[in-house]
C-alpha positions as CSV (number, residue, x, y, z in Angstrom):
1,M,-19.1,1.4,-74.3
2,K,-20.7,3.9,-71.9
3,S,-22.6,6.8,-73.4
4,R,-21.7,10.4,-72.8
5,E,-24.7,10.7,-70.6
6,T,-23.8,7.7,-68.5
7,K,-20.2,8.9,-68.1
8,Q,-21.6,12.3,-66.8
9,K,-23.8,10.6,-64.2
10,D,-20.8,8.5,-63.0
11,L,-18.7,11.7,-62.7
12,V,-21.4,13.5,-60.7
13,A,-21.9,10.6,-58.4
14,L,-18.1,10.1,-57.8
15,T,-17.6,13.8,-57.2
16,E,-20.4,14.1,-54.7
17,S,-19.3,10.9,-52.9
18,L,-15.7,12.1,-52.6
19,Q,-16.7,15.5,-51.4
20,N,-18.6,14.0,-48.4
21,S,-15.8,11.5,-47.6
22,K,-13.1,11.8,-44.9
23,S,-10.4,9.8,-46.5
24,A,-9.5,8.0,-49.8
25,M,-6.9,5.5,-51.0
26,V,-5.6,5.2,-54.5
27,V,-4.4,1.7,-55.5
28,S,-3.4,-0.1,-58.6
29,F,-3.4,-3.8,-59.6
30,S,-2.1,-6.1,-62.3
31,K,-3.1,-9.7,-63.3
32,L,-6.2,-9.3,-61.2
33,S,-8.5,-12.3,-61.1
34,V,-12.3,-12.0,-60.6
35,S,-12.1,-13.8,-57.2
36,K,-9.3,-11.6,-55.9
37,D,-11.1,-8.5,-57.0
38,Q,-14.3,-9.7,-55.3
39,E,-12.3,-10.4,-52.1
40,F,-10.8,-6.9,-52.0
41,R,-14.3,-5.3,-52.6
42,N,-15.6,-7.4,-49.7
43,R,-12.8,-6.2,-47.4
44,I,-13.5,-2.6,-48.3
45,R,-17.2,-3.0,-47.8
46,E,-16.6,-4.5,-44.3
47,A,-14.6,-1.4,-43.4
48,G,-17.6,0.7,-44.2
49,A,-16.0,2.2,-47.3
50,K,-16.8,2.3,-51.1
51,Y,-14.6,1.0,-53.9
52,Q,-14.6,1.8,-57.6
53,V,-12.2,1.3,-60.6
54,V,-12.1,4.7,-62.4
55,K,-10.6,6.2,-65.5
56,N,-7.8,8.6,-64.8
57,T,-9.5,11.4,-66.7
58,L,-12.7,11.0,-64.8
59,A,-10.8,10.8,-61.5
60,R,-8.9,14.0,-62.2
61,I,-12.2,15.9,-62.9
62,A,-13.9,14.4,-59.8
63,V,-11.2,15.4,-57.3
64,K,-10.8,18.9,-58.7
65,D,-11.3,21.6,-56.0
66,T,-11.4,18.9,-53.3
67,P,-8.7,17.8,-50.7
68,Y,-8.0,14.8,-53.0
69,E,-6.7,17.0,-55.8
70,Q,-3.2,16.7,-54.4
71,A,-3.3,13.0,-55.4
72,T,-3.9,13.8,-59.1
73,E,-0.3,12.9,-60.2
74,H,-1.0,9.3,-59.0
75,F,-3.9,8.9,-61.4
76,K,-1.8,6.9,-64.0
77,G,-2.1,3.4,-65.3
78,V,-4.8,1.3,-63.7
79,T,-6.5,3.2,-61.0
80,A,-9.0,2.3,-58.3
81,I,-10.2,4.4,-55.4
82,A,-11.5,3.4,-52.0
83,W,-13.0,6.1,-49.8
84,T,-15.0,6.4,-46.6
85,D,-17.0,8.9,-44.7
86,S,-16.5,7.1,-41.4
87,D,-13.3,6.2,-39.4
88,P,-10.3,6.5,-41.7
89,V,-8.2,4.2,-39.5
90,I,-10.5,1.3,-40.3
91,L,-10.1,1.8,-44.0
92,S,-6.3,2.2,-43.6
93,K,-6.1,-1.1,-41.7
94,A,-8.1,-2.9,-44.3
95,V,-6.1,-1.5,-47.3
96,S,-2.7,-1.9,-45.6
97,K,-3.3,-5.5,-44.7
98,F,-4.7,-6.5,-48.1
99,M,-1.8,-4.8,-49.9
100,K,0.7,-6.7,-47.7
101,D,-1.0,-10.1,-48.2
102,N,-1.4,-9.5,-52.0
103,A,1.7,-7.5,-52.9
104,D,2.0,-9.5,-56.1
105,V,-1.4,-8.2,-57.3
106,Y,-2.1,-4.9,-55.6
107,T,0.0,-1.7,-55.2
108,F,-0.7,1.2,-53.0
109,K,-0.2,4.6,-54.8
110,A,-1.3,7.3,-52.4
111,G,-3.9,8.3,-49.8
112,V,-5.5,11.4,-48.4
113,L,-6.5,11.5,-44.7
114,D,-7.9,14.6,-43.2
115,G,-6.7,16.6,-46.1
116,K,-3.1,15.3,-46.0
117,L,-1.4,13.2,-48.6
118,V,0.2,10.0,-47.3
119,D,2.5,7.4,-48.8
120,A,2.8,3.6,-48.2
121,N,5.0,4.0,-45.1
122,Q,2.7,6.6,-43.5
123,L,-0.3,4.4,-44.3
124,Q,1.4,1.6,-42.3
125,V,1.8,3.9,-39.3
126,I,-1.8,5.0,-39.5
127,A,-2.9,1.4,-39.8
128,N,-1.2,0.5,-36.5
129,L,-3.2,3.2,-34.6
130,P,-6.3,2.1,-32.6
131,S,-9.6,2.7,-34.4
132,K,-12.1,5.3,-33.3
133,E,-14.2,2.6,-31.6
134,E,-11.1,1.3,-29.7
135,L,-10.2,4.8,-28.6
136,I,-13.7,5.5,-27.4
137,S,-13.7,2.2,-25.5
138,K,-10.4,3.0,-23.8
139,L,-11.6,6.5,-23.0
140,L,-14.8,5.2,-21.5
141,Y,-12.8,2.6,-19.5
142,V,-10.5,5.4,-18.1
143,L,-13.5,7.7,-17.3
144,N,-15.3,4.8,-15.7
145,A,-12.3,3.8,-13.6
146,Q,-11.8,7.4,-12.5
147,A,-15.5,7.7,-11.6
148,Q,-15.3,4.5,-9.6
149,G,-12.2,5.9,-7.9
150,I,-14.0,9.1,-7.0
151,V,-17.0,7.2,-5.6
152,T,-14.7,4.9,-3.6
153,V,-12.9,7.9,-2.1
154,I,-16.2,9.6,-1.3
155,N,-17.6,6.5,0.4
156,A,-14.3,6.0,2.2
157,I,-14.3,9.4,3.9
158,P,-17.1,8.6,6.5
159,R,-15.6,5.1,7.1
160,D,-12.1,6.4,7.6
161,L,-13.4,9.2,9.9
162,A,-15.2,6.6,12.0
163,V,-12.0,4.5,12.2
164,V,-10.0,7.5,13.3
165,I,-12.5,8.5,15.9
166,K,-12.5,4.9,17.3
167,Q,-8.7,4.8,17.4
168,I,-8.6,8.1,19.3
169,G,-11.1,6.7,21.8
170,D,-9.1,3.5,22.2
171,Q,-5.9,5.5,22.8
172,K,-7.6,7.5,25.6
173,D,-9.0,4.4,27.3
174,A,-5.8,2.5,27.1
175,P,-3.8,4.3,29.9
176,A,-6.7,3.9,32.4
177,A,-7.0,0.2,31.6
178,E,-3.3,-0.3,31.9
179,A,-3.2,1.5,35.3
180,Q,-6.0,-0.8,36.6
181,E,-4.4,-4.0,35.4
182,A,-0.8,-3.2,36.4
183,P,0.2,-4.8,39.8
184,A,1.8,-2.5,42.5
185,A,5.5,-2.6,42.4
186,P,7.1,-4.1,45.5
187,V,9.0,-1.7,47.7
188,E,12.5,-2.9,48.1
189,E,14.3,-2.1,51.4
190,S,17.9,-1.3,51.3
191,P,20.4,-3.3,53.4
192,A,21.1,-0.3,55.5
193,A,17.4,0.1,56.3
194,E,17.2,-3.5,57.3
195,E,20.2,-3.2,59.6
196,V,18.7,-0.1,61.3
197,A,15.4,-1.9,61.8
198,V,17.2,-4.9,63.4
199,E,19.2,-2.7,65.8
200,A,16.1,-0.8,66.7
201,S,14.2,-4.0,67.5
202,A,17.2,-5.2,69.5
203,Q,17.2,-2.0,71.6
204,E,13.5,-2.0,72.2
205,A,13.3,-5.7,73.2
206,P,13.5,-6.0,77.1
207,A,16.4,-8.0,78.4
208,E,15.3,-11.3,79.9
209,D,16.5,-12.3,83.4
210,K,18.4,-15.4,83.4
211,P,16.8,-17.9,85.9
212,E,19.1,-18.9,88.7
213,A,20.1,-22.5,88.9
214,P,17.8,-24.3,91.4
215,A,20.7,-26.1,93.1
216,E,22.7,-23.0,93.8
217,A,19.7,-21.2,95.2
218,A,19.0,-24.0,97.6
219,E,22.6,-24.2,98.8
220,E,22.7,-20.5,99.5
221,A,19.5,-20.7,101.4
222,Q,20.8,-23.6,103.6
223,E,24.0,-21.8,104.4
224,Q,22.1,-18.6,105.4
225,K,19.9,-20.7,107.6
226,E,22.9,-22.3,109.3
227,D,24.5,-19.0,109.9
228,D,21.4,-17.6,111.5
229,Q,21.2,-20.6,113.8
230,D,24.9,-20.4,114.8
231,A,24.5,-16.7,115.6
232,A,21.4,-17.3,117.7
233,S,23.1,-20.1,120.0
234,P,25.3,-19.2,123.0
235,E,28.2,-20.8,121.4
236,G,27.6,-18.7,118.4
237,E,27.6,-15.5,120.4
238,Q,30.8,-16.5,122.2
239,H,32.4,-17.4,118.9
240,A,31.3,-14.0,117.5
241,E,32.7,-12.1,120.5
242,A,36.0,-14.0,120.2
243,A,36.1,-13.2,116.5
244,E,35.6,-9.5,117.2
245,A,38.3,-9.4,119.9
246,E,40.7,-11.2,117.7
247,A,39.9,-8.7,114.9
248,G,40.5,-5.8,117.3
249,A,43.9,-7.2,118.4
250,E,45.0,-7.6,114.9
251,E,44.0,-4.0,114.2
252,A,46.0,-2.7,117.3
253,E,49.1,-4.6,116.2
254,K,49.2,-2.8,112.8
255,P,51.8,-0.1,112.9
256,E,50.6,3.4,112.5
């Protein structure tokens, strides 16, 4: 049996430890084996917390004038307290999981997180939250992603500007290049213009003299020669005079 002095030292140590903590869990147990008790203590230690089985009278005195005083009514029967001065979510996860896996031995009574009293259902909600380390990791990821995005945007501005300038230059050079490469469009003449051109060429072209047939020309030349010879001979002259006389007689016989 502990002496009065020993009990006083335990009270002072528990009081100081609880005053510097951020959260505490009050649990109870029955039919507890040594191995199961050691397993629970190891889980609490891994969560960075402390664990102690206390007497209810000592616990009531230790939490007086502290945020944990509101849990005084739960200091009944077998009482054990787990508390931590680090991340309360880690402790909540450890206690909640162990209570669930060992419901036949351990019972959750109450907890105090950031000065607020929580029950078993609220403990389960808190246990499902990400831990402080997880939140910091996610926050750093978000900040790093945003920083990389800002750097990418800053680096992209000169590159995009150069691309835009090049595109503007290409657009200015495109019309000149197209004008040089495009073939001249053929000039189509209308049917009316073609007819006018044909008529004009027909009018301007000189008419060609048809050559006389060689046989006809020779015959006419022979007849002309014979006529000249007949006219030059005496008989021709007589014949011409008779013809003229006959022509004059026929003229005289015509009635007036």
